[in-house]
N, C-alpha and C positions, 0 to 999 in steps of 0.2 A: 589690771592691777596698777596701783599708783604708790607714791611715796609720801605725799602730803607736802612736797616742796613746790611752791607755786612758781610757774614759769613767767607769768605776767598777769596783770589785770586787764580784762577786756571790758567793752562797753556794750550794753544792750542797745541794738539799733532798731529792732522790730520784734514784735510779739504777735504771732498769729494764733488766735485761740480757737480750739475745737470745742466739742461738747464737754469733754473732761480732760482735754489734753492741750498742749501748746507746741508751737514751732517757733524757735528762737533764732534770730540772726544776731551774731555777736561780732563786733569790730575789734580787731587786735593787730598788733604790729609783728609779733614773732610767730605765734602758733599757726595761723592760717597758711603760712608759706611752707610748712612741713607736713601738712595733712594729706590723707587719702580718704576717698569715699568709703564709708563703713568703719572707719577708725573711731575709737572712743576718746573722748575728752572729758575730764572732770570739770564741771562748772559749779563753783561753790560746793565742791565735794560730791556732786551727783554725776555718776558716769552716764554720759549721753553719746549717741552715735551720730557721726557727721554724715549728712545727706547731700551737702553742697558746700563749695568753698571757692575762694579766689585769694589773691594776695593780701586783701584787706579785711576779709570777714569770712565767717563760716556759719552754716545753719545746722541745727540739731532738732530732732523730735523729742518731745517730753511726754511719756505715757502717763495715764491717769494715776498709777501707783506712785510714781515719782512726785506728781503734783500733790498727792495726799500726804506723803511722808516728808516733804521738804518745803523750803521757802520759795521754790521756783515760781509758783503761781502768784506770789506777791511782788515779783519784780515788775519794773516798768521801764520804758524807754529812757536811756541815759544812765541807768544804774550801772555801777561797776561790779564785776564778778571776777572771782579767782579762777584761773585757768591752769590746768596741768595735763600734759599728754601722758599716755600710758608708759609704764616702765618697760624698758628693753633690757635684754640679757646683759648687754655691755655697760649699762648704766650702773652707777653706784647706788646702794640703798642708804642714802644719807638721812632720810626721815624715818618712817616706819611703814609696815605693810598696810596699805589702805585699799579697800575693795571698790570704793566709789558707790557703795550702797548705803545711802543715808537711812538712819534708823529712827530719827525723830528730830524734833525742833526744840532748841533751847532758847532761853531769853536772858539777855545780859541784865544782871541785877546790881552789879557794882563795878566801878572802875576806879583804880587808885594808883598813883605814881609811887614807885619804890626805887629811888636813885635813878638809874638809866632805864629801868624796866617799867612796864605798865601791867599791873595786876588786873585781870578781868575775871569776874565771878559770873558764872552762868547757871541759872536754874534749869533743871532738866526733869523729865518725867521719872517717876519712881522706878519704872521697869528698866531704865537705862543705868541708874546709879549702881546697881549690883555689878556692872561690868567696868566701873571706873575705880581706879585705885591710885593712891598717892605715889608719885614718881612714875606712874604708868603713862602710856601714850594715848592720845586721843586726837581725832580730826575735827576741827571746828571750821565750817565753811571750806572744807578741804585742806586746811592748814595743819600740818603735823606739829603738835604741841605736847609738852610734858605737863602732867597734872601736878600742881604744887600743893593742893589741899582738896579734900573732898568731904562733904557732909551727907546727910540723908536726903538732901534736897538740891544740892548744887555742887559744883566743883570750880576750882580756880586755876587759871593758867597765867604764865608770865611771858610778856612779849618783849623781846629785845627791840631796840630802835629800828633795825633793819626790817623785821617782820611787821612792825607797826606802819612803816613807810611803804612797803612793797606789797601789802595785802589789804583786803577790805576791812579786816578786823580792826586795824588801826584807825579807821574812820567811822567806826560804829559808836553808838551812844547807848546809855542805859535805857532799857526797854526794847531795844532792837532784837530781832529774832535771828538765829543762826542754825545752820544744819549741823547735826551731830552724828558722828560715826565712832563707836567705841572700838577698842582693840579687838581685832578678829580672833586672836589667839585665845583669849578668855572665853569667848563664846563656844569655840570648838572644844575646849577643855571641859566646860560644863556639859555640853552635849554628850561627849564621850563618857564622862563619869556617870551621868544620869542613865545612859543606855546600859552601861555595865551594871549599875545598881538595879535596874529593872530585871535584868537577866538573872542576877544572882539573888534577888529578893531583898537586897540591902536598901537603905533609904536613899541611895544615890549620892549626890555631891554634898560634902560637909567639910568643915575645917579639918577634921581628923583625916578624911579621905584625901584632901589636898596635901596634907603633911605626909601621909603614907606614900604618896606618889611623887614626892619631891618638889611640889610647886610652892610650898611655903616652908 
């Protein structure tokens, strides 16, 4: 489990390709010094398992499903990636609950300045839009962000200068792809209500059902 608060940006030093998988070695200054074998690290929002490390870098395996669902396979040596270690019980939950399970890939369609902020609009697959709501939380390349607007095809987030400087999103351009993870709570609510609906013979989730259960 993660929070979407990036610890640092690492650099891809090596990519060993399998038939449908990858093995990544990532250089960083903070994260490697605190790792253990078998521990999870979020790399651009994808939860990956550490198989080797030293003070300057660490290595993770990337299974085929992660390659299919994320931008990991498009990385190359020298690319920067967002890194976050798993949440511990004594840590504060300053971002939001992030599982590290990337659900799909979005594409940056617009970037615009608004005073100190940078507005970033990201086009996403239709199946993800249903879980995105205005003022809700979303993880973009592992970064915990608040949705400022949403349409049937895209959503917009606002970056403060610190986020733009300390994460890869601030160095992206229009047309670049990013990993997307929607808010886990909405997916569980939908699953629960649909299951209850099937058991009771009702149509499952609906606006009225959400209202009756206190979600809106």
